[in-house]
N, C-alpha and C positions, 0 to 999 in steps of 0.2 A: 445698496452699490456693493459689491468686490473691492479690497485694494490688495495691494501686497505688502508684508510686513517682514522683516526678518526672525528668525527664530536661530538663536546661538544654542548648540548644544555642548555642553560639557561632560565628557564621557574620561572622567580620571586625568591624565594628563594632558589630552587630546582636547581639541575646542573646533569645531566644526560651526560652517553659518549656510543657512539654507532659506531659500525662498519661501512663503507662504500666502495662500491665498486665502483671504478670511473666510470663503465661503463655505471653506472644505474642513474637514476636521485634520486635525495632527497626523492621525493615521493615513489618511490617505497622502500626505505630504509626503509622510518617513516613506511609504509603498513606492510613490513617484520616485523618491529619491533615489531607489534603490538599499535603503536600508532594511535592516530584520526588525520585524517589531513584536514577535511572540505570539500577535494574535492567532486564535484559532477559530473564532467567530465570525471572521469577514467584518468586523466592526458593529458586532450586534449586541454588545455589553453584558456577553453572555459567561465569556470564560476569564475575563479581568488581567488577562495576562500582558496587555497594553499600558503595562502603570508607567506613569512619569512622574516628576517632580518639578515642579515652577520654582527656580531659584529667584525669580523676578518675572513681574506682569503676570502673574496668576489670573486666568479669569475666573467668574462665579461659579463654584459647584452646581451641575444639574442634578435632577432626579436619581437619575442611574447613578453617578457618584456618590451622593449623599448616602445612597442604600449601599454601597459597597465600601466605601471608607469610614472609619470611625471621624466624628469630629477633629479629634487632635491631630488626624492624619490630614484633614480638607485643612486645616488652619496652617499645615507645614506646607502646605502648594501639592501634596498628592492629586492628581486627575489621573482619568484613563484616556490616551491618547485617541482614540475611539469616539470620545465625547467633546473632548477639549477644543474650542473654536476661538482662539486666541484673537484680539482686535489691535493690538498694539503689539510692539518689538517685546521680545522677553527671550528668559533663557531659561532652558530647561535640562535637567537630567535624565538619563534615561534608566528608569527601573524593571526592564523587561523580564518577566521569568525566564529565568533559564531552562532550555530545552533537555526534557531529561535524557538520561544514556538510555540506550536501547540495545538489546541482544538481538541481531539479527542472523537468522538461521540462512548459512547457503546450502548446505547439504546436510543429510544425516548419515553419521557414519556405520556403516554398513549395512546401511538401504540400498533403494535401487542408483539412487545417483554416484555415489563411490567417487567422487571427485576428491583428490588430496592435494593439501596444500604444502609444499618441498619447501627448503631452505634457501631462501632468497640468495645469499652468498656464494653458496656452493653451485647452486643451479644457472649461475648468472653466465657461467664458462659453457655448460653445456646444452642451452638453450637458446639458440641466435634469432630462432622466428617467433614471433607471440602474436598473439589477438587477444582481443579482450570482448567481454558482453556486460551488458546493462541490464538491470530490472528496475524499472521505472515504475513503483507504487505511488497511490494516491499519499502514501505517507514517508513509505522509506523508498531510499535508492540503495540498491547493493552491484558493485561492479567486482568483475574475477578478471586476471590476466592469467593465460594459458598458452601453454605450449603447442603450438601448430602442428608438431609431428606425433605427439604421445597425447593431447589433452588433457595434460596433468595440470592442475592449479598451481600458479607461482604465489597468488598474492589475492587477498581481497580488502576493498574497502566499503565502506556502510556509512551513510548519513542521510538525516533529513531530506525529504524531499524539500527544496527553498522556494518552493510555491505557496507552502502551508498558511501563509499569512493572507491568502487569498479565500481561505475558508479550507474544512478539514475533510470534505466529503467530495465526492465527483460531481453530483450537482452544483454545489456551490463554486467548484474550479470551472465548470462549463459558463455559469451566467457570468463570471469575472473575467472571462477570456471575452466575452464581447467588449468590455472597454480596455482591459489590460493585457490583453493578447501577447504582445509584443515583448511588455515586461517579462512574462510569467515565460515567454520562449527562450529570451534573453537570459532570465534566471538558471533554466533548468540545461540550458549548453554550457554555461560557463561552468555549472557545478559538475557537469560530464567530462569535460577539459580537465578540471582541477583533479577530477576522482582516476581519469589516465595517468597524469602528474604523480600522483600519489601512489599507485600501481606499480610504478616501476620505481620506489624506494623500498627499501628492506624492510622486513616486518619487524625489525627489533627496536623501532624507536629513531635511530640514525640517519643521516641524509644521503648514506653512499647509496646509488642507484643499482636496481636488480641488474639493470642492462643500462648498454649505453644509454644515456638518455638524449642523444640526439638520433637514436632508433626508435620510430616511433611504433607502434603494434601496427601490423597489417590489417585489420579490421576491427572494428568494433561494432559488433552485433546489439542492436537494441531492442527488448521488448518490453510490454505494459500492458494496462488498458488501453481501449480504444480512446479515450478522452486525454488522456496523458500522451498519447501517441500525435494525435491531432495538435494538441498544444505544442509540441516538440517540432511538429513538421511546419507550423504556422496555418493551420486549416481553420476553416471557421467549424465554430463549435455549436453552432445555433440547433442546427439538426439532432443533435446528439440529446439534446433535454427537453425535446416536447416530440409527441408523437407527429407524425408515424417513425420517428427515432432513424433519421437517415444521414447516415455519414459521408463526409465528403470522398473519403477513399477508404476500402481496406487492404488494398493491393501492399505487396513487400514492396519497398522502397530503397533504391542505392542513392546515396549520397555522400557529403562530405560535413566532415563536424571537427572544426579544429585542424585541419588539414588532413585527418586519417578518413580512408574510405568507410561509409558507415552503411552499414546492412540493418534498415526497422522491417524488421518481422512483419507478416500479415495477420490481422484480427479477423475475427468472426462475424462481428455483427456489431453493433452500436453500443452494444451492453457487454457483449462478450468478447474480450480482446486476444492479443496477442500471447499475453502471460498465459492465458488457457491453451492457445494453439501450442505454446512452448510445452506444456504440461503434459499435452496427450503426447507427445514426441518423445517426451522423456519417460512416463509411463509403458508406450510402447500398446496401449490398449486400440489404436486404431490395426493392429496386425491380429488381434486375439480372434479365437472364434467365439469364447466365452464373453460374456457379457460384462464389463468391470466401471466402478463409478469413481470418478476424480471430483474432488469436494475442494477449494481453495477458499480459505476462509481468510479474510482481512474487512478492509472497511466495506466491502461487498463481497458477496459469498457466490461464487462461481462453481458450477457443476453441470459435467459432462456425463452421459449414461450412454455404452453401447459395445460395439465389436468392430472387427471388419467390415462387418456388411454396413452398418449406418449408425452415425454417433448424432445426440440429440445434446444442445447446450443452452442453459439460461445462467440469470444472476438475479439474485435477492440482496438488496437493500438491507446490509444488518446493521448499519450505524455505527455507535460507537460500542458496542458490547465485544468484538472480539478485536477490537483497535488494541496494538501494542503500545508499550510505551507510555503507559500511566502514571501516575503521580507516584511516588515513593517504588518504582520498579514493580509496580504490580500491573500484570499483563493479562489480556482477556481470557488465557489457557488457566491463570490461577484462579479467576473470579470463577469457572466454570466448574473446577477442579473441587472448591470451597463450596460451592453450592451443592454439588454429590454430595459431600462430606456431611452437611449438615441436612439432607435430605436424609440421608441415612439415620441419623442422630434423631431424627424427628422436629427439629427446629425450626422446618419449612413445610408447610403444606404443601399438596398438590398442585393447590391453586395458586401458590405463591407466596400466601400469606404466612407475615413472620410475626410475632409479637415486637419484638423490639432489636436491634442492631444485633447482628453476630457476627462473629470472626472465627476463625480456621488456622491451623497451621498447613502450608503448603508449599513444597522447596526452599524450607527453612525461612519462611516470610508468612509474619500474621497477615490473612488477608481479610480485611473487615468486608462485611456483606450487608448492605442496606437493601430496602425494599425497591429505592431506585435502580439499583444495580440487577435485582433480581428480575425486575418487570423489563429493562434490557436486553436481558438473556431469554426470557421469553418471548419477548416477540422478533428476536432474530432466529431462535432455534425455530420457532414456527414457522418461520417463510424458508428456511433452510432445508424442512420437513415437508411443507408443501411443494416445495423445488424437489426432491426427490420423488415423491408421488407421482407427481406431473411428469416429469422425465418417464417414468416407468409406464405410465399411460400411453404417452408417444412412443416408448419402444415397444409397445406391446407384453411387457413383463408381466405376471399376473401373480408374483409372489417372489419376497427377497431371496429365497434359495436360488433364482437363477442369476443372482449377480456373485459371481465368483470371487471379485476383488474389490474392496474400496481404499482408495489414495487419501490417504489425508494431508494436505499439501500447506505450506507458508510454516512462516516460524509459530503462529497459534496451535497449527496442527503437531506441530513439534514438542512442543511443552505438555500439550495433554493427553493426559493416559485415556487410551482406548475407553476403560470403564467409564469416565465423567461424562465423556459424550453420549454413551446410552443411558448412564442413570438418568441424565436432564433432560433425556428426549432428541438431543440434538440428532442421534441416529437412533434407528430402530434397533432393538435387544437382536433381532436375528443376523444383523450384521458385526456383532462383537468379534467374533474369531477371524473375522473375514479383514478388518481392518489393519491397516500398516499405515506409518506416518511416516514421511518421505521430505521434508525440510522443503527447500525451494527449489521447489519441480520447474520454475518458471525461467531461473535464471540457468540451472542446469540443461534446461532445453535451448536457452540459447546461444550456451557455449557450444552445441551439438551442431545448432544450425548454423552459426557462423563458421565452425571449424570443415564443416562439409562444403559451404562454398566456398574456401581457400582450395581446399583439395580438390574441387571439379570444376572452379573456375566460374565464370558470369556467365555461360554458354546456357540454349534454353532449355527448359526442362526436358524436352523429351531428348538430349541428348547425353541426360545425367543418369549414371548406373543407379540400379534398384536402392542401393543403402543409402544413398544421399535423402537425408530426410526430408528437404524441401521437396521431392517426388512426394514422399510418404503424406505429407502434409496434404492432400487433397481434400478442399474446402467444399467440394460439390457432395460429398458425402456425409457433412459438418449441417446439422439444422441448428440453428438458433430461433430462439422464440422468447417473447417479453411474459414473463412469469405472471406478471400482475393483470395480465390481458387476457388468460386462459380461462376457461369456463370453469368452474367449481374452486377457484383459487383461494376466494374468499373464505368458501365454507370448511374446506383442509384446512386452512390458515387458522380459523378459529377453534378447528379441532384440535391442534396441537399445542394453544397456548400454555394450558396446564401442565405440569411436570408427571410422566406417567409413573402408575401403581407398580408396584417392583416388589416379585417375589424371587428372593434366590434360587 
């Protein structure tokens, strides 16, 4: 039978007391209390980031903790919050691993995005009207403040998605939302409001506001994958996690967040979200006669192929392979580039076999490559290649020559040399000369979408001028499909596991 005990938390000079149900783990109590935990694995004892130290009343360590900590550390009271279930009042010190710094790209200089950050102090007098946009990713959130009249970006803030303690991937979030949906919604809402406040401060580290702090942005336009937007809106996520994958809503929503009028962009399906819709708008692929391909790589890999007649979209689970912000500042693009280097050097075989751990210099960093990392990349890039082939089949394209342009979006694509994408088999060789990297097309698309809303007002679509992006986003011409359920997917997927044979 459970009972309530008191947990005293000592963190430097501060002391906090919380109540704890003895049937639960400390991680569950920390999450319920709104505390950051550092956990990436949703309490499965896989990441080891939720370390704590009992200063008083330490419970006996379990098997997972004995495997993770040295005996001396266990004697000093170190435990994992996801496994510790104290039965009496105790005192703990939090030893959560610090979140790694991440470099998040909001646009590519000289690319199609073309947004420029101005000087906040000098712009204050000539930018009286502002609006904001936010891209809510599974891993990160990026926000920008822009001028309503010119579209010029005034400031940018970037931070980790505070829901990460509920799991790294989309499926983990969907499952966690069944029990912790309200807390997850509160976390992201508060983070967005704080982001707005930060956007109004200067970019040089001082506390002076860019604009009158009492003058809020006229609009906040939000994009993101379907699951993140469902959690934000408080929708039931159950239908997103199981076949037939039915979302509560894919429609554009107009609401209030922190007193600011907020426009949530429409999604395309349960697994292809508003971030992809924003990318379609930013690239202009929905207006071209020739077919182009958009690939946005992150925790999921979303792809769109088509032209003004028809667009086809799908998503592939990439897992941790393309994940940014790994330990020591090593990013997914770094790993893929290093693997390409080692393939050229003959250190990695086409099958992915490597005799011993190797390392390679890339972007002034030494990137260590293990067999485990190679396998993660192989599985992820095979899913992307299978997606490209099935998109071509849906579109009726018989050769890569029919694709005029490939847009590689996201922070992953920004740092990834096109050669590395082709050398590892992420992209076919025929697309090498057609590939450009474009940064965060989702955020840029949300900025344009929000600005058009302000210019044209909230009238019905039929009353909007053709230049309005919201009119151009005709979801009836975009067909989304579940990649894993497509006939032939497994066969194509297995075909692309190996790295390609290579001739200069």
